[in-house]
C-alpha positions in Angstrom: 104.6 -55.4 -139.4 102.6 -52.0 -139.0 100.2 -53.0 -141.3 99.2 -56.3 -139.4 99.2 -54.3 -136.2 96.6 -51.7 -138.0 94.5 -54.5 -138.7 94.2 -56.3 -135.3 92.9 -53.3 -134.1 90.8 -52.3 -136.3 89.3 -55.9 -135.4 89.3 -55.7 -131.7 87.4 -52.6 -132.5 84.5 -54.0 -134.3 84.5 -56.9 -131.4 83.8 -53.8 -129.0 81.1 -52.5 -130.9 79.1 -55.4 -131.4 79.5 -56.4 -127.7 78.2 -53.1 -126.5 75.2 -53.3 -129.2 74.4 -56.6 -127.4 74.6 -55.1 -124.2 72.4 -52.5 -124.7 69.3 -54.0 -126.6 68.5 -56.1 -123.7 69.3 -53.4 -120.8 66.7 -51.5 -122.7 64.4 -54.6 -122.5 64.8 -54.6 -118.9 64.4 -50.8 -118.2 61.3 -50.6 -120.3 59.6 -53.7 -118.8 60.8 -52.4 -115.4 59.2 -48.6 -115.8 55.8 -50.7 -117.5 54.8 -52.0 -114.0 55.8 -49.1 -112.2 53.4 -47.3 -114.4 50.4 -50.0 -113.3 51.2 -50.2 -110.0 51.5 -46.6 -109.3 48.0 -46.0 -111.3 46.6 -48.0 -108.3 45.8 -51.3 -110.5 46.5 -54.9 -110.3 47.0 -56.7 -113.6 45.5 -60.0 -113.8 44.8 -62.6 -116.7 41.8 -63.4 -118.3 41.0 -66.4 -119.2 44.4 -67.3 -119.1 45.6 -65.3 -122.2 47.9 -61.9 -121.8 46.7 -60.2 -124.7 45.9 -56.6 -124.6 42.2 -57.6 -125.5 42.1 -59.6 -122.3 43.7 -57.8 -119.2 41.5 -57.3 -115.8 42.4 -54.7 -113.9 41.0 -55.3 -110.7 41.4 -51.4 -108.6 43.7 -52.6 -104.9 43.7 -48.5 -104.1 41.7 -45.4 -105.2 41.4 -45.2 -109.0 42.8 -42.1 -111.1 40.7 -39.0 -111.2 39.0 -40.5 -108.2 38.9 -37.3 -105.9 38.8 -34.7 -108.9 35.8 -32.6 -109.7 35.9 -33.5 -113.1 35.3 -37.1 -111.7 32.7 -36.5 -109.3 30.7 -34.5 -112.3 30.4 -37.7 -113.9 27.8 -38.8 -111.1 24.5 -37.3 -110.4 22.4 -38.5 -107.2 19.4 -40.9 -107.8 16.7 -42.8 -105.3 16.6 -45.9 -105.0 13.6 -47.3 -103.4 13.7 -50.1 -100.8 11.6 -52.5 -103.1 15.2 -52.8 -105.4 17.0 -54.6 -102.5 14.9 -57.4 -103.3 15.5 -57.5 -107.0 18.1 -58.0 -109.7 20.0 -60.5 -111.4 22.1 -60.6 -108.1 19.7 -61.4 -105.5 21.1 -64.1 -103.5 17.5 -66.3 -102.1 18.2 -69.0 -99.7 15.9 -70.4 -96.5 17.4 -67.4 -94.4 17.0 -64.8 -97.3 13.7 -65.7 -99.2 12.7 -64.2 -102.2 10.3 -61.0 -101.6 9.7 -59.6 -104.8 6.8 -60.4 -107.0 7.9 -58.6 -110.0 9.5 -60.3 -112.2 11.9 -59.0 -115.3 10.6 -59.4 -119.0 10.0 -63.1 -119.2 9.9 -65.9 -122.5 8.6 -69.1 -122.6 11.2 -71.6 -123.7 8.5 -73.4 -125.5 8.3 -71.0 -128.1 11.8 -69.4 -127.3 14.4 -72.3 -127.5 16.7 -73.0 -130.4 17.2 -77.0 -131.4 20.4 -77.6 -128.9 18.6 -78.5 -126.9 14.9 -79.9 -125.7 12.7 -79.8 -122.5 11.6 -82.4 -120.5 8.1 -81.3 -121.1 7.1 -80.0 -124.7 3.5 -79.0 -123.3 4.0 -77.0 -120.2 4.9 -73.4 -119.9 9.0 -73.2 -119.2 9.5 -69.4 -118.0 12.9 -68.1 -118.3 14.3 -64.3 -117.4 14.6 -63.3 -121.5 18.3 -62.2 -121.0 18.8 -65.3 -119.3 17.0 -67.3 -122.1 19.0 -66.0 -124.7 22.1 -66.4 -123.1 21.1 -70.1 -122.7 20.2 -70.6 -126.5 23.7 -69.4 -127.3 25.5 -71.4 -124.7 23.7 -74.6 -126.0 24.6 -73.3 -129.3 28.1 -73.3 -128.7 28.0 -76.6 -126.7 26.8 -78.4 -129.9 29.7 -76.5 -132.0 32.1 -77.7 -129.6 31.3 -81.3 -128.9 28.5 -82.0 -131.6 26.1 -82.9 -128.8 22.5 -81.6 -128.4 21.7 -84.0 -125.7 21.0 -81.4 -123.1 17.5 -81.2 -121.5 16.3 -78.4 -119.3 14.4 -80.0 -116.5 13.1 -76.5 -115.2 13.2 -73.2 -114.2 10.8 -71.7 -112.2 9.3 -74.7 -111.0 11.7 -78.2 -111.0 9.8 -81.6 -109.8 11.7 -83.2 -107.1 9.9 -85.8 -106.0 10.5 -89.7 -107.0 12.2 -90.2 -109.9 13.3 -86.9 -110.4 16.8 -86.2 -112.0 17.2 -82.8 -110.4 16.9 -84.1 -106.3 16.5 -80.9 -105.0 14.6 -77.7 -105.1 16.3 -74.4 -104.5 14.1 -71.3 -103.1 15.8 -68.6 -106.1 14.7 -70.8 -108.5 11.1 -68.3 -108.4 13.3 -65.4 -109.4 12.9 -66.9 -113.2 17.4 -67.0 -113.5 17.6 -70.2 -112.8 17.7 -73.3 -115.1 18.2 -77.1 -113.8 19.8 -79.8 -116.4 19.4 -83.4 -117.3 21.3 -85.6 -120.2 19.8 -87.7 -122.3 22.1 -90.9 -122.7 20.7 -92.6 -125.8 17.2 -93.3 -124.7 17.7 -93.1 -120.9 17.3 -89.4 -118.8 20.1 -89.2 -116.3 21.0 -86.5 -113.4 23.9 -84.1 -114.8 27.0 -84.9 -113.1 29.1 -82.1 -114.8 31.1 -84.8 -116.3 32.9 -85.9 -119.7 31.7 -84.0 -122.5 28.6 -82.3 -120.8 31.7 -81.0 -118.5 31.7 -78.6 -121.3 28.9 -76.7 -119.7 30.4 -76.4 -116.4 33.8 -74.8 -117.8 32.0 -72.5 -120.0 29.1 -71.5 -118.6 30.5 -67.9 -117.3 31.0 -66.8 -120.6 27.2 -66.5 -121.3 26.7 -64.6 -117.9 26.2 -68.4 -115.8 27.2 -69.5 -112.9 27.5 -73.3 -111.1 25.4 -71.6 -108.5 26.8 -74.5 -105.7 30.4 -75.0 -107.2 32.9 -77.3 -106.2 35.0 -76.7 -103.0 32.6 -74.1 -101.7 29.9 -76.1 -99.9 31.3 -74.7 -96.0 29.9 -71.3 -97.6 26.7 -72.1 -99.7 25.7 -75.2 -97.6 25.5 -76.7 -100.5 27.5 -79.7 -102.2 28.6 -79.3 -105.9 25.2 -78.9 -107.7 26.4 -78.8 -111.5 22.8 -79.1 -112.8 21.9 -76.1 -111.0 23.1 -73.0 -113.1 22.2 -69.3 -112.0 22.0 -66.1 -114.6 23.7 -63.3 -112.9 25.0 -61.4 -116.7 28.1 -61.4 -118.3 30.5 -59.2 -116.3 29.7 -60.6 -112.6 29.9 -64.0 -114.0 33.3 -63.3 -115.5 34.8 -61.4 -112.3 33.6 -64.5 -110.2 35.1 -67.2 -112.6 38.3 -65.0 -112.3 38.4 -64.9 -108.3 36.9 -68.5 -107.9 33.9 -66.4 -106.1 30.8 -68.3 -105.2 27.7 -65.7 -105.0 28.1 -65.5 -101.1 31.6 -64.1 -102.0 31.0 -62.1 -104.6 28.5 -59.9 -103.0 30.7 -60.0 -99.9 33.5 -58.7 -102.3 31.6 -55.8 -103.6 30.8 -54.2 -100.3 34.4 -52.7 -99.9 33.8 -51.0 -103.4 32.0 -47.7 -103.7 31.3 -45.3 -106.6 34.5 -43.7 -105.7 36.7 -46.7 -105.7 34.9 -48.7 -108.0 36.2 -52.7 -109.2 37.0 -51.8 -112.8 37.1 -55.1 -114.6 38.3 -55.5 -118.6 35.7 -57.7 -120.2 36.6 -58.1 -123.9 37.8 -54.8 -124.6 34.7 -53.2 -122.8 35.6 -51.8 -119.4 32.9 -52.2 -116.8 32.7 -50.1 -113.0 31.1 -52.2 -110.6 30.6 -50.8 -106.6 27.9 -51.4 -103.9 25.4 -49.0 -102.1 24.2 -49.5 -98.8 20.7 -49.7 -97.9 19.7 -47.0 -95.6 15.9 -47.7 -95.7 13.1 -46.5 -97.4 14.9 -44.8 -99.7 18.7 -44.5 -100.4 20.6 -41.9 -102.1 23.1 -43.2 -104.4 25.5 -41.6 -106.7 25.3 -43.2 -110.3 26.5 -42.5 -113.6 25.1 -39.6 -115.2 26.7 -40.5 -118.6 26.2 -43.7 -118.9 24.0 -46.2 -118.8 24.1 -48.4 -115.6 21.7 -51.0 -113.8 20.8 -52.0 -110.5 20.4 -54.9 -108.4 19.3 -55.7 -105.1 21.6 -58.5 -103.0 18.3 -59.2 -101.1 19.4 -57.9 -97.6 21.7 -55.2 -97.3 22.5 -53.1 -100.5 22.6 -52.3 -104.1 25.1 -53.2 -106.9 25.5 -51.0 -109.9 26.7 -51.6 -112.7 28.1 -49.7 -115.3 30.0 -49.3 -118.6 33.4 -46.8 -117.9 33.0 -43.4 -119.0 
């Protein structure tokens, strides 16, 4: 009898140990998860999934409070003052050009002629007249059309215009936009058999609308934003703004007008930070003060300055 009693007690002891172990692992997992998210929020960041993926390489951090060390002398020492001339207000990839804010700048960035620069994955409406596009926008266009071919097997897009688009009777792009003079836009049409059609953003060709942000382009007048842009959905008119800006705009579902207004909230000591494919960027605005604006710019990192064509500048840099 005593043997049997000892055997039962031993079995209960093993079961008790097993139950404790099973409770410890979930509790520890919950504890670590809670503390990880507490750390993220205590640092003043909100975590946002990018492109539907949750891996570390594609996590965006958009500031909701002051960034870490923004008030420290070490942080401030990473910036230096520079003078921005008023003329820069009217140039850059983020200028907003419309009937109320015309394009003032007469100086374009480096441009190329698509007659000589385009690849074999799209055509031009006219292979004899020059089709001028800013060099960065042209390179992005070539990459985008090559990937479109890889994805769909089609080479049926044609560039109908860049700086000048025919919009008269029989035009495939029925409206002209003032911003085309910047050299940062492309107007597209589609070859279907032997027929050229206006690009409506549907079918296999919808790939461009869905993916252009990966190459630095936006649909300038997206669906659902007509009350803000004063233009209906216009899939055939793309605008180059640069990869990091197009990614943020896609993430936040912003049109250009909304994005420029949003950026006014961010300053050099409270920048918008964004992780694009493992590279961290900072983006912030500087209010124009007239003929010369003194601004804090990164002293140890490359940066770019774009005007917004009205009242301020947007500075974009790698995070240091």
